[in-house]
N, C-alpha and C positions, 0 to 999 in steps of 0.2 A: 437521520429518521425517515418517516414516512414521509412528509412534506418536503425531503431533499429527494426520495426515491421518485415521489410523482414530478417534482420541479425537473428531471432528469428526463422521465417517461414523456411529458410535453413536450419536450426538445426531438425526442426519437421521433414521437407522432408529427409535427411541423415540420422537420428536415425531412421525414421520409414522402410529406404530403405535396412536396417540389417536383414540380413537372420535372421528368428526362427526357433528352431527344434520344431518338431508336430511331435508325434506320431511316433518320430526315424526317420522324413525324414525333409527335409530343405525347407520351405514356404518361399517367398516374395512379402510383403507386401509393397505397395507405398502408396504417398500423395500427392495428388495435393492441392498446397493452393493458396486461394488470400487472398490480403493485401488493407486493406482502412485506411486512416486515416481521422481524421474528420475535420480537416481544417476549423473547426465555426459551421461545420454539426453535431446536438446534439438528431435527431431523431434517436433513437437507429434502427428500423425499418429500414430507409434507409440506417442506416450502413451495418447493415445486410446483405441487398439486394445488395448492391456492392461487399459486400466483395463476394456475391452469385456468381456476375460476374465476379469477377474477377478470383474467382475458376475454373471457366468455361472455361474463357481464359487460362489457367498453360492446363488444361486437353486436350482443342483443339492444344497447342503447341507442345504436349507430352508428357504430363504424367510427374509426379514426377520431378514437377517444382512449380516455385513461382511465381504468377504475381503479380502486384504492380497495383489497380485500378486507371486508366483515364479518368477525366470525357468526353472528349471529346470520348469517348470509347463505351459511354454508351446504344445510340441507335443500333447500328449494333451489338455488343454484348447480349442485353438484348436481341433483336428478335433470336440471334442465343442461345441463352438460354434455353429462352420459345421453339425453335423447338427441342431441345434436348429434355426437360424434356416433350414434348410432344410424343417425340419417343421412351423414355423409357416404357411411360406408352399404347400406342398402340397398343401390343397386350393384355395387361388386359382391355383395356376400348373397346374390339371386332372390335378395325378399320382396321385387318389384313384380307386383301381380298388374296386368292390364287389360281393364271389359271394353268391351263394346255395344255401342248402340246404334242404332241404323235411324237415319234420318230419311224419308219417304215424302215423297210428289204429291203435291196438289194443284191440280185433281189428279186422279186416279190413283196415289198410296202406291207408289210402285218405290221399293229403296233404290236410292241413288247415291246415298252415302253413306259411311260407318265413321261415330266417332271415337277416338282412341279417351280412357277415361286411366285415369293412373291408384291403383289400392297398394298399400305397404303390410304385408304380414308381418307382422312385428312380430318377436320373439316372447314377449308376456302379455303386450298387449292386444294382439289378434290383429284380426282386419282393418285399414286403417285408410278414411276414407280422406281426399284431398283438404277439404276444409282442417285436419288432423295435423298436416305436416307442409303443407304446400308457402302457406307463410315464411313457415321457420324456413322451409328450403331457399328460400326467395332474398330468406335476408343469409343467410347462414354459407350461397352462394354454391350449396348443394343441390339445388337443383339443377346447375347442368350437369351432372352426372343421370340424375333422376330423368331430365329432359332427354338427354342424347339416349339410353337405354329405351325409351317409351316409343320415339323416334323412330328406330329401327328396328323391334318388337314388331309394332303398325304395319309398318315397310312390310314385315315378313309375311304376319298372317297377311296384310292385303295381297299380296303374290300368292298367295296359300288360295282363298275365295275366289279369286282371278283364275286357278287351275280350275277347279273344282264347279264355277262358274262363270262358261269363259263368253255366256252370253250374255251378260248383264253386269258389265264391269264398274266397280265401284271405287267413288273417293275415298280416301281418308283421309280424314278430320285428324289434327296433332294438336294440342296447345304446346305454344311458345312462349317463353316471356322474355322480357326489355332484356335481362343479364344474360341468359343464350346469345341471343343478336348483338349483345358487344363483345364475345369472342371473334376474333377476326376470323377464324376456325370454320365459322358455323357454315357458312354457306358453302362449304365442300365438303363437311360432312354431309349433308341436305343431299346434294349431289352423289356422294359416295355411294347413298342408303339406295338412291334411287336407279344408279348404275348396279346396285350389286343384284336386286332382286326386280330389274327388269320393269320396272314401274314407270308408266308414261306421267311427266311431268305435272300438265293437268289434273290427274288423281291424286295428286298431294293438295292438300287445302294446310296451312296453317296457321291456327286460330291464335291471332294476337288480340290485347285491350287496349285502351285509349292509353295507359301508360306508356304504354311504347314512344310515342309522341314527347314525350317529356324523358323521353330517354337520350340518350345520344345521339348525338347524327349520322356517326358512324351503324346506330342500329335501325335507322330510316333507311341507309345506305345500300345496307345487306338486306333490305327488304325488295328493296326497289332493283338487286341483285336478279335478287330470289325471282322476282315477276317476270322480270326481265327472259328468266330462261324456260317460263312457262307453267312458272308452280302456282296455285290460287292461294292468295290470301283472302283471309275473313277477317272482320272487327268482333270481336266477343261480347256477349253483356252489352250491347248497343242498348244506349238511353240511362247506363247509370256510369257514377263513375267522372270520369275527365272529362271534357267539352267532345259530345260526341261528332259535333259539325267540323272541329275542328282535327279531327282524329282524319274523316271521312278527304276531309282537303290534303295531311298532310301524308298519308300513307293509298298505296297503290292497291284500295281493297276493290275486291267484286265481289265477295257474299257479307251481306249484315243480319250478323244472328241477333234477334229482336230478345231480350234478356226475360227470365222466365217471371219474375216480378208483374209484369205487365200481360202477359197470358194467365195467370192465375186468373188476374179479376178483371180480366177481360170481359166475362159473361154478366159480371153483376154491376161493374164499376164504368161507366161511360168515359169519366177521364184516362184509365187505363186501354181503354180500346179505341179513343181519340189519338194516344202515343201511338199505337201500331199502327191506325191509319194514316198518323202524321209521316210516319217512319217507310212504310210502303210507298207511300205517294213518293218520296224523292226518290228513295229508291229506284222504282221504276224509271223517273226522272232520267238518274243517271245513269239507268244501265246497269244496273248490280241485281243479283239474286236477294230475295229473304229468307228466312231460316227462323221459324219460331221456335223456344225451346220448354220444356217444360208444360208439354203439353199432355192430360190427363184425362180430359172429358169430350164426348160427342160435341158436346155445345161448344167449347172451344175451337175445336176441328172446322166445323160447320161456318163458325164466325171468321175464322181467320182464312182460308178458303173464299168465304166472300168478296172478304177484303181484296185476295190478292196475292194474300203470299204464298210464295214458291214451294216452300218446302217444311216439316214440322219434324221434332223427335220430341219424346218422351216416354211415361210410364201406360199408355194409352195403345202404343206400338209393341213396344218390350223396355223391362230394365234393364241397365246397364249388365251384360254377361260375359262369360268368357268367349273364347275366340271360337274353341270347338261348339259350345253352346249355339252362337251366334249363325256357325256354320251351318248349323242343323235347322235353325231357323229362318234361313235363307232359302235353303231348299223345297220348304214346306210352302214358305212365300211365291217362290217361282212357280211353285206346283199348283198354287190356289190353295192349299190346307190351313195358312193361319187365317189370323182373323181380318188383313189386310186382302185388298183385292190382287188380282195373280196380277204380274207385273206382266203388261205385253210389250214391251219398245224397251230398245237397247238404248242405256243412260246418253243423253247428248253431253258436250263438254260444257262445262259451265262459259257464260258469257264473259265475255272481257268489256271491261272500262273501257268506252271510249274514248281515245285520243285527246278531240275537242272539247 
C-alpha cells in the first residue's frame, strides 16, 4: 500500500542524498519522489500522471522529499505543475523578453550603464514580470536556462548599442542567481559571451544578492574567478535580507545597489535617509560605487546627489523598455533631447576594490 511505497521512496531519497566522488571531488545528488497507489485505478497513464503531480509537490516543499498523492490536491497541483513545465521550456520556446533600464550618473546625469530585466510572454497569461515567476524558477532550477538566455541576449544588445553609440560605452548589468553560480560551467559560459560579442570584461556587471554568501563555497569561488577576469560584481537590494556587511566581506563586490525600499521614503523618512547615508559613507571608505534604485522624483534625486550616491535608476529617467526603444532613448539622450542632460564625457571604468 501507500505506506510501503513511502518507505521505499524514503530509502531512495536517502541513498540519492549520499555524496559521491567524481573526478576527485565530492558531488551531491538529490531526489524528489512522488508516490501514488492505485486504489482501484488501473489506467497506467493516469497513475503516472498522478505520481508526476506528487513529485512536483515534493519539489515545491523543498526538494529531497517524498510526497504522497492526494486526490484533493489534483487541481491546484496540476495547475502548478503545468506552470512549472511551461516555465522550464520558456527559454527554448522563445517566450522570454529582455527589457532594459538605464543607470545615470550623479552629478551630470549621463547614462553609464543599462540593467537587463527579464519578462515572460506567457502563452495564456500575457506578459509576466519577475515577481510572477523568478522564485518558482529558482526553486525548480529553470533559472539556469532563463539566466543563460538573459545574459547572452544582454551581451548581444550591448554590442549593438556599442556599434550605434561608439563614443559612449555602456556597462550592462545582468542579475545572476546563486543556483547559476553553482554550475561549474557558468564561468566559461560568461567568458564565451564576452568573446562572442567582443564585450570588454569591465563592461559586464553581474548583480547578485546576499544569498550567494549562504550558497556553496563553489559559487563564491566562481565569483572570485569572474572578478579576476575583470568582470564587475554588484550586490543587489543592499540593506535587505541576508547580513549586508557579511556580504561585502565575503564577495569581491565593486558596486553596491541601494534597495528601492529605502529610496522610496528617503525624502520623508529620516530613518530611510540615514540608512542611505550610512551605506554611502561605508561604500566610499571601501572604494565602492553606489547606485540607488527606484528613483521616481526630483526630490529623491537631489537628496541622493547631496548624500554622494554615484548613480541612479528609476521611472524618473525611463521605465524598463525594449532594446529598440532604449536605443532610440540613448540617441536622444546623447543629443540632449531627453529630460536628462546631454552626456558630455565617456564613461569611465568602474573603480576596482582596493586590495588592502
